[in-house]
C-alpha positions in Angstrom: 0.0 0.0 0.0 1.3 3.4 -0.9 2.0 5.8 1.9 0.2 9.1 1.5 2.6 12.0 1.7 2.4 15.6 0.8 4.4 14.8 -2.4 1.8 12.1 -3.4 -1.0 14.6 -2.6 0.8 17.3 -4.7 1.2 14.8 -7.6 -2.5 13.8 -7.5 -3.7 17.3 -7.2 -1.5 18.5 -10.1 -2.7 15.7 -12.3 -6.4 16.6 -11.5 -5.8 20.4 -11.9 -6.7 21.1 -8.3 -4.5 22.6 -5.6 -3.6 20.8 -2.4 -5.4 23.5 -0.5 -8.6 22.8 -2.5 -8.3 19.1 -1.8 -7.7 19.6 1.9 -10.6 22.1 2.1 -13.0 19.5 0.5 -11.7 16.7 2.8 -12.1 18.9 5.9 -15.7 19.8 4.9 -16.6 16.2 4.2 -15.2 15.1 7.6 -17.1 17.9 9.3 -20.3 16.9 7.6 -20.1 13.1 8.1 -21.6 13.1 11.6 -24.4 15.3 10.4 -25.2 13.1 7.4 -24.7 9.9 9.5 -27.2 11.1 12.1 -29.8 12.2 9.5 -29.5 9.0 7.5 -29.8 6.8 10.6 -32.9 8.6 11.7 -34.5 9.4 8.3 -34.9 5.8 7.0 -38.1 4.2 6.1 -41.1 4.3 8.4 -44.7 3.1 8.3 -47.7 5.3 8.0 -51.2 3.8 7.6 -49.6 0.5 6.5 -47.5 2.2 3.8 -43.7 2.2 3.9 -42.5 5.8 3.7 -39.1 5.7 2.0 -36.4 8.3 1.9 -37.7 9.5 -1.5 -41.2 10.0 0.1 -39.5 11.8 3.0 -37.7 14.1 0.5 -41.1 15.1 -1.1 -42.8 15.6 2.3 -39.9 17.8 3.6 -40.1 19.9 0.4 -43.8 20.4 0.9 -43.0 21.6 4.5 -40.7 24.2 3.0 -42.7 25.4 0.0 -46.3 24.5 0.8 -48.6 24.0 -2.2 -46.8 23.4 -5.5 -47.4 21.9 -8.9 -46.2 18.4 -9.6 -43.8 19.7 -12.3 -42.4 22.4 -10.0 -41.9 19.8 -7.3 -40.0 17.6 -9.9 -37.8 20.5 -10.8 -37.1 21.5 -7.2 -36.1 17.9 -6.3 -34.4 17.2 -9.6 -36.5 14.1 -10.1 -38.4 13.0 -13.2 -42.0 14.0 -13.6 -43.0 10.3 -13.7 -41.1 9.6 -10.4 -42.7 12.6 -8.7 -46.2 11.7 -10.0 -45.8 8.1 -8.6 -44.5 9.3 -5.2 -47.3 12.0 -4.9 -49.9 9.3 -5.8 -48.6 7.0 -3.1 -48.5 9.8 -0.5 -52.0 10.9 -1.5 -53.3 7.3 -0.9 -51.7 7.5 2.6 -53.5 10.8 3.3 -50.2 12.7 3.6 -50.7 14.8 0.4 -53.7 16.0 -1.6 -53.8 16.6 -5.3 -56.0 19.2 -6.8 -56.5 20.6 -10.3 -54.9 24.1 -10.7 -57.9 26.5 -10.9 -55.8 28.8 -13.2 -54.6 26.0 -15.5 -56.7 22.9 -15.6 -53.9 20.9 -17.1 -51.7 21.3 -14.0 -52.0 19.4 -10.7 -51.3 21.2 -7.4 -50.0 19.2 -4.5 -50.3 20.2 -0.9 -50.5 18.8 2.6 -53.2 16.2 3.2 -55.3 15.4 6.3 -52.5 13.3 7.9 -49.6 15.6 7.0 -49.5 17.6 10.2 -49.4 14.4 12.3 -46.6 13.1 10.2 -44.5 16.3 10.6 -44.9 16.3 14.3 -44.6 12.5 15.0 -42.0 11.5 12.3 -39.9 14.5 11.3 -40.0 16.2 14.7 -38.9 13.1 16.5 -36.4 11.9 13.9 -34.6 15.2 13.5 -34.6 16.1 17.2 -30.8 15.9 17.6 -30.4 18.3 14.6 -33.1 20.6 15.9 -31.4 20.7 19.3 -28.0 21.3 17.8 -29.4 24.1 15.6 -31.1 25.7 18.6 -27.7 26.2 20.2 -26.7 28.4 17.3 -27.5 32.1 17.1 -30.1 33.1 14.5 -27.4 34.7 12.5 -25.3 31.5 12.5 -28.3 29.4 11.5 -29.1 31.8 8.6 -25.5 31.8 7.5 -25.3 28.0 7.7 -28.5 27.6 5.7 -27.4 30.1 3.1 -24.0 28.5 2.7 -25.4 25.0 2.6 -27.8 26.0 -0.2 -25.0 27.8 -2.0 -22.7 24.8 -1.8 -25.5 22.5 -2.9 -26.3 24.6 -6.0 -22.6 24.9 -6.9 -22.2 21.1 -6.6 -25.3 20.6 -8.8 -23.9 23.1 -11.4 -20.6 21.3 -11.4 -22.2 17.9 -11.9 -24.5 19.2 -14.6 -21.6 21.2 -16.2 
C-alpha cells in the first residue's frame, strides 16, 4: 500500500488540476459533515404510516412540501431534480396514505397542485420532529445569524455542486 505523503498529494492534485489546499478544504468539509449526514441518514430511514412504507424519496417530497407549501407536480419535480414520472408516482402514493392532496390548478386545468393532506401535520410532528430532534437541538444552540449563515452556505454549496455535476 502506498503511503500518503504531501508529495503524493501534490502529484495527484496537479494531475487533476486542483490545488492541495482545495483538496484539503474538500476533505475537511466532508469530515465535518459526516456526523451530520450519518445522524440524519440513521434517523430518516423508512417508516410506516397507515400501513405504507415511507421511503427516503417519500421523505424528500414531504420535507419539500413543508418548506414550499402547495406546489405543482412539475415544480416539485424541478425542485427535487427528479423526473415527472417519479414525482407523480410518489405523490400518488403519498395521497393514498393521506399525507398529500392533489387538486386541479384552478388557473390552468392541465396542471396538478400538491399540498398537505389530512395526515400531513401528524406526520410532521410525529415523524420529522422526532427523527430530527438531535439536529433541531444542535441548531437551537446556534444564534439566529449563525443558522441563517449555515442555511445560506449549505444551499449555495449544494447549488454549486449541482452546477458542477451538470456542467
